[in-house]
C-alpha positions in Angstrom: 25.0 287.5 117.6 23.8 285.3 114.7 24.5 281.7 114.3 27.4 280.8 112.1 25.2 279.7 109.2 23.5 283.2 109.0 24.4 286.8 109.0 22.3 289.7 110.0 21.8 293.1 108.4 20.1 295.8 110.6 18.7 298.9 108.9 18.8 301.7 111.5 16.7 304.1 109.5 14.0 303.3 106.9 12.1 305.8 104.8 9.3 305.0 102.5 10.7 307.1 99.7 14.1 306.7 98.0 16.7 307.5 100.7 20.0 306.5 102.3 20.0 304.2 105.3 22.7 303.1 107.6 23.2 299.3 107.6 25.1 297.2 110.1 26.5 293.8 109.0 27.6 291.4 111.7 29.2 288.0 112.0 31.3 286.4 109.3 34.7 286.3 107.7 36.5 289.4 106.3 34.7 291.5 103.8 36.1 292.2 100.3 35.0 294.5 97.6 31.8 293.0 96.1 28.3 294.1 95.3 24.9 292.7 96.3 21.3 293.6 95.3 18.9 292.7 98.2 15.2 291.9 97.6 13.8 292.5 101.1 10.4 291.4 102.4 9.3 292.7 105.8 6.8 291.2 108.3 4.0 293.4 106.8 4.7 291.8 103.3 6.1 295.1 102.1 8.9 294.9 99.6 12.1 297.0 99.4 14.7 296.9 96.7 18.0 298.0 98.3 21.2 298.3 96.3 24.0 297.9 98.8 27.3 299.7 98.4 29.7 298.2 100.8 33.4 298.0 101.5 35.7 297.6 104.5 39.2 298.7 104.9 40.7 298.7 108.4 37.3 299.6 110.0 37.0 302.7 107.7 34.3 303.0 105.1 35.0 303.6 101.4 32.5 303.4 98.5 32.5 300.6 95.9 29.5 299.3 93.8 28.6 295.7 94.4 26.5 293.3 92.3 24.5 290.0 92.8 21.2 288.6 94.0 20.6 287.7 97.6 17.5 285.7 98.8 15.9 286.8 102.0 15.2 284.2 104.7 13.4 286.1 107.5 12.6 289.7 108.3 11.2 291.8 111.1 10.6 295.5 111.3 10.0 298.2 113.8 9.6 301.9 113.1 13.4 302.4 113.6 15.0 299.1 112.7 14.7 296.3 110.2 16.5 293.1 110.8 17.2 290.8 107.9 18.5 287.2 108.3 20.2 285.5 105.4 21.5 281.9 105.0 25.2 282.1 104.6 25.4 279.5 101.8 22.9 281.5 99.8 24.9 284.7 99.7 28.1 285.7 97.9 28.4 288.5 100.5 28.6 286.3 103.5 32.2 285.1 103.0 33.2 288.8 102.8 32.0 289.9 106.2 34.2 289.9 109.3 33.2 289.7 112.9 33.8 293.4 113.4 30.9 295.8 112.7 31.2 297.4 109.3 29.3 300.4 108.0 27.4 300.0 104.8 25.5 302.7 102.9 22.3 301.5 101.2 20.1 303.3 98.7 16.6 301.9 99.2 12.9 302.2 98.7 10.4 300.6 101.0 7.2 300.1 99.0 3.9 300.2 100.9 1.6 297.2 101.2 -0.7 298.9 98.8 2.0 299.1 96.1 2.7 295.4 96.6 -1.0 294.6 96.1 -1.0 296.8 93.0 1.3 294.2 91.3 -1.6 291.7 91.6 -3.6 291.3 88.4 -7.1 291.4 90.0 -9.0 290.9 86.7 -6.9 287.9 85.8 -7.3 286.3 89.2 -11.0 286.7 89.2 -11.5 285.5 85.6 -9.4 282.4 86.4 -11.1 281.5 89.7 -14.7 282.0 88.5 -14.3 279.7 85.5 -15.9 276.6 87.3 -19.1 278.5 87.9 -19.6 280.2 84.6 -22.5 278.9 82.5 -21.5 276.4 79.8 -22.9 275.8 76.3 -25.2 278.7 76.3 -27.1 277.6 79.5 -28.7 280.3 81.6 -27.2 282.4 84.2 -24.2 284.6 85.0 -21.8 285.8 87.7 -21.2 289.2 89.2 -18.0 289.8 91.3 -17.1 292.9 93.2 -13.6 293.3 94.6 -12.6 295.8 97.3 -8.9 296.3 97.5 -6.5 299.2 98.2 -9.6 301.4 99.1 -11.1 300.9 95.6 -13.9 298.7 94.2 -13.7 296.9 90.9 -16.6 295.0 89.2 -16.3 292.0 87.0 -19.4 290.6 85.2 -19.9 287.4 83.2 -22.9 285.8 81.5 -26.5 286.7 81.4 -29.0 288.2 83.9 -31.8 286.9 81.7 -31.1 284.7 78.7 -34.6 285.0 77.2 -34.4 288.8 77.1 -30.7 288.8 76.2 -29.9 290.9 79.2 -26.3 290.7 80.5 -25.2 290.7 84.1 -24.0 294.2 85.3 -23.0 295.8 88.5 -26.6 297.0 88.9 -28.3 293.7 88.3 -30.4 292.7 91.3 -29.9 289.3 92.9 -31.6 287.2 95.6 -29.1 287.2 98.4 -30.3 284.1 100.1 -28.7 283.6 103.5 -26.2 286.5 102.9 -29.2 288.6 103.9 -28.8 287.3 107.5 -26.0 289.7 108.1 -28.4 292.7 107.6 -30.5 291.6 110.6 -27.5 290.9 112.7 -25.9 294.3 111.8 -29.2 295.9 113.0 -28.9 293.9 116.2 -25.3 294.9 116.7 -26.2 298.5 116.2 -29.0 298.4 118.7 -26.6 296.7 121.3 -24.0 299.4 120.7 -26.6 302.1 121.3 -27.9 300.5 124.5 -31.3 299.8 123.0 -31.2 296.1 123.8 -28.8 293.3 124.9 -27.5 290.1 123.4 -28.6 288.4 126.6 -32.2 289.6 126.3 -34.6 286.6 126.0 -36.4 286.7 122.7 -39.7 286.3 124.6 -39.1 289.7 126.1 -40.0 291.2 122.7 -42.0 288.5 121.0 -44.6 288.2 123.8 -46.5 285.4 122.2 -43.6 283.2 123.2 -44.0 283.8 126.9 -46.6 281.0 126.9 -44.0 278.6 125.5 -41.5 276.3 127.2 -37.8 276.0 126.2 -38.2 278.9 123.7 -38.2 281.3 126.8 -34.6 280.3 127.5 -33.3 281.5 124.1 -31.5 284.9 123.9 -31.1 287.3 121.0 -27.4 286.6 120.9 -28.0 282.8 120.6 -30.4 283.4 117.7 -27.8 285.6 115.9 -24.9 283.1 116.4 -26.7 279.9 115.5 -26.4 278.6 119.0 -30.1 278.6 120.0 -30.7 274.9 119.4 -33.6 275.7 117.1 -33.6 273.5 113.9 -32.7 274.7 110.5 -36.4 274.9 109.5 -39.5 274.1 111.6 -40.3 271.0 109.4 -37.3 269.2 110.9 -39.3 269.3 114.2 -42.8 269.3 113.0 -42.3 266.6 110.3 -46.1 266.4 109.8 -46.5 270.0 108.7 -47.1 270.6 105.0 -46.7 273.9 103.1 -45.1 277.2 104.1 -45.3 278.6 107.7 -47.6 281.5 108.4 -46.9 283.5 111.6 -49.5 281.6 113.7 -47.9 278.3 112.4 -44.5 279.6 113.5 -45.7 280.7 116.9 -47.2 277.3 117.5 -44.0 275.5 116.5 -41.8 277.8 118.8 -44.1 277.4 121.8 -44.2 273.6 121.4 -40.5 273.2 120.7 -38.5 271.2 123.3 -34.7 271.3 123.3 -33.0 267.9 122.7 -30.1 267.0 125.0 -27.6 267.8 122.3 -29.4 271.0 121.2 -29.5 273.0 124.4 -29.6 276.8 124.0 -26.1 278.2 124.0 -24.3 274.9 124.1 -23.7 274.0 120.4 -23.6 275.3 116.9 -26.7 274.4 114.8 -27.4 276.5 111.7 -30.9 277.8 111.8 -33.0 279.8 109.3 -35.8 279.7 111.8 -33.7 281.5 114.4 -32.8 284.3 112.0 -36.4 284.9 111.0 -37.3 285.0 114.7 -34.6 287.6 115.2 -36.2 289.8 112.5 -39.5 289.7 114.4 -37.8 290.5 117.7 -36.2 293.6 116.1 -39.6 294.6 114.6 -41.2 294.4 118.0 -38.5 296.3 119.8 -38.7 299.2 117.5 -42.3 298.9 116.5 -41.3 299.0 112.8 -41.5 296.5 110.0 -38.2 294.8 109.3 -37.9 296.2 105.7 -38.5 299.7 106.9 -36.1 299.3 109.9 -33.4 298.0 107.5 -33.9 301.0 105.3 -34.0 303.6 108.1 -31.0 302.4 110.0 -28.7 300.7 107.5 -29.3 300.7 103.7 -30.7 304.2 103.6 -27.8 305.9 105.4 -25.3 303.9 103.3 -27.0 304.9 100.1 -27.9 301.3 99.1 -30.8 302.2 96.9 -31.0 298.8 95.2 -31.4 296.7 98.4 -34.9 295.8 99.6 -37.4 293.1 100.6 -39.6 292.6 98.7 -38.4 294.4 95.6 -40.5 297.5 94.9 -41.9 297.9 91.4 -39.3 300.4 90.3 -36.5 297.8 90.8 -38.2 294.8 89.2 -36.7 295.6 85.8 -33.2 295.0 87.1 -33.9 291.7 88.9 -32.1 288.7 87.4 -33.8 285.5 86.3 -32.9 282.6 88.5 -31.7 279.3 87.1 -31.1 275.9 88.4 -27.7 274.2 88.5 -28.0 273.1 84.8 -29.2 276.5 83.6 -32.9 276.0 83.5 -35.1 278.9 84.7 -36.7 278.6 88.1 -39.4 280.9 89.2 -39.8 284.6 88.1 -37.4 287.4 88.7 -37.8 288.8 92.3 -40.0 285.9 93.3 -40.1 285.3 97.1 -39.6 281.7 98.1 -38.6 279.7 101.2 -40.2 278.3 104.3 -41.9 281.4 105.8 -44.9 283.4 104.5 -45.6 286.7 106.2 -44.4 290.3 105.5 -40.7 290.7 106.2 -39.8 287.0 106.3 -38.6 286.6 102.7 -35.2 287.0 101.1 -33.4 290.3 100.7 -32.5 291.4 97.2 -29.5 293.6 96.3 -27.1 294.5 93.5 -23.3 294.0 93.3 -22.8 297.8 93.6 -24.8 298.0 96.8 -23.1 294.9 98.2 -19.8 296.5 97.4 -20.8 299.4 99.6 -21.9 297.1 102.4 -18.5 295.3 102.0 -16.6 298.6 102.2 -18.5 299.6 105.3 -17.6 296.3 107.0 -14.0 297.0 106.2 -14.3 300.4 107.9 -13.7 302.3 104.7 -16.7 304.6 104.4 -16.0 308.0 105.8 -18.9 309.5 107.8 -20.4 306.2 108.8 -18.5 305.5 112.0 -21.5 304.4 114.0 -22.6 301.8 111.5 -19.0 300.6 111.0 -18.6 300.2 114.8 -21.7 298.1 114.8 -20.4 296.0 111.9 -17.1 295.5 113.7 -19.0 294.3 116.8 -21.0 291.8 114.7 -17.8 290.4 113.3 -16.5 289.4 116.8 -16.6 285.7 117.6 -19.5 284.8 119.9 -19.5 281.0 119.7 -16.5 278.7 119.0 -17.3 275.8 116.7 -13.7 274.5 116.3 -10.1 275.7 116.4 -10.6 277.2 112.9 -14.2 278.3 112.9 -16.0 280.8 115.2 -19.4 282.3 114.7 -20.0 286.0 115.1 -23.4 287.6 114.7 -24.2 285.5 111.6 -20.6 286.0 110.3 -18.2 283.0 110.0 -14.7 283.8 111.3 -12.5 281.3 109.4 -8.8 280.6 109.9 -6.5 278.9 107.4 -2.9 278.7 108.6 -2.1 282.2 109.8 -4.7 283.8 107.5 -8.2 284.8 108.9 -11.2 285.9 106.9 -14.8 286.7 107.8 -17.5 285.6 105.5 -21.2 284.7 104.9 -22.7 282.7 102.1 -26.1 281.8 100.8 -27.7 279.4 98.3 -31.2 278.6 97.0 -32.1 276.4 94.0 -31.8 279.5 91.8 -29.1 281.6 93.5 -25.6 281.2 95.0 -24.1 284.1 97.0 -21.0 285.0 99.0 -19.5 288.0 100.8 -16.1 287.7 102.5 -13.2 289.8 103.6 -9.8 289.7 105.2 -9.9 292.6 107.8 -6.1 292.9 108.3 -5.5 293.0 104.5 -8.3 295.4 103.9 -9.6 293.4 101.0 -12.8 291.6 100.2 -15.0 290.0 97.6 -18.7 289.7 96.8 -20.0 287.0 94.4 -23.5 286.9 93.2 -24.6 284.0 90.9 -28.2 283.6 89.5 -27.8 279.8 89.4 -28.2 277.4 92.3 -25.4 275.2 93.9 -22.5 277.0 92.3 -19.9 276.8 95.2 -19.6 280.5 95.5 -18.0 280.1 98.9 -15.0 278.1 97.7 -14.5 280.5 94.8 -14.7 283.5 97.0 -12.2 282.2 99.5 -9.8 281.3 96.7 -10.0 284.8 95.3 -9.3 286.4 98.7 -6.3 284.2 99.3 -5.0 284.9 95.8 -5.4 288.7 96.1 -3.8 288.6 99.5 -0.9 286.6 98.1 -1.4 284.1 100.9 -0.1 280.6 100.2 -2.2 278.7 102.7 -5.1 276.5 101.3 -8.5 278.2 101.7 -10.6 276.7 104.5 -13.6 274.5 103.9 -15.0 275.3 107.3 -18.5 276.6 107.7 -21.8 276.1 105.9 -21.4 274.9 102.3 -25.1 275.4 101.4 -26.7 277.4 104.2 -30.2 277.7 102.6 -30.7 274.0 101.8 
């Protein structure tokens, strides 16, 4: 029985198309002839508009139209029942219900979650949220956004790929992914684990044999490299403060073999974001499969997914679509497709990709690409939390699993002086966003999370957990 301040309506039969359903109304004073229009929201955020025709006369049903508007307080659904609780003071129907069970005929339509999402103006939400990162006063740069929702992808482009050449941003412009590229290496790792080709618990020195002469580096596993829990610093220069210039492979081996774990940086004991660890993971994968990382990525991931505009470094036939990178104030930095960063050997640079290709990668991570089950299973494995940072942040294989209220999203971001990137998705809602900006320090992470929350119609404040500028 319901408490006296509420009454409960139970729908014993629900159909997704217009249909009649039997409704029980319990608890309350005698019913009189009246009409209510119910706006119902179920636990899956689906909506139903049910016009209730109700009357009661000595426990025998008759038919009489009723009118009004009744707010819903709570709802829960099962395949056969839908219980709806309403506050008595909010309903004109409540004073008309008696303790005895009465029979009500309802004409209803339960709209699917997809139909509810269709009411969201995606273009308007994206245009509003990206305003803070759009170039001002003719300064250089632009923004590309890809939204995956309801099984479809939409592209929204703003500004210029190259101001000097008057070339606008398009869905096929090619951007430097920065640290978003890390999830390509960890997806390959997850795929190899799922296929029994290696284990997350394998020491990295098992594959990179030069490290068997080292010390603490021999204790680090592949899983720790992939989850930023190895204890290695962000870049080698934080340990070798005397080093000048970029790191060649011999330089990097020297650093790794000399590295000693600090008491608060023990392997597997803490979260410490590390670009060095992810580059080492690439080398371990190369050694395991005796294949250069770029070729391995193409053979096992981007090739099967049809991601023809994703590569490192960019081949000559893709150079014409590469964006010019700009600093935060819109001044050009470097040349289009230029490799930068700490490390200097083949396969150690940044991955480049287009919004269209990244939308494909996003769809695969949502499990929405038919015929690619093995890759999608590997992606799902990579998305599982491996290391707990806090109550609201876990780290998967490079992915951040972020909680805000009851809302969970999975994302990865990147940022260099001339690029800001983000990919994120809400698995339960089957929606996600890619943001690629050819300007540095543009807070793509915050914008991306705001868009996802808005598209999901989630009222909780987006989380600020995770790495704000992972490439700095």
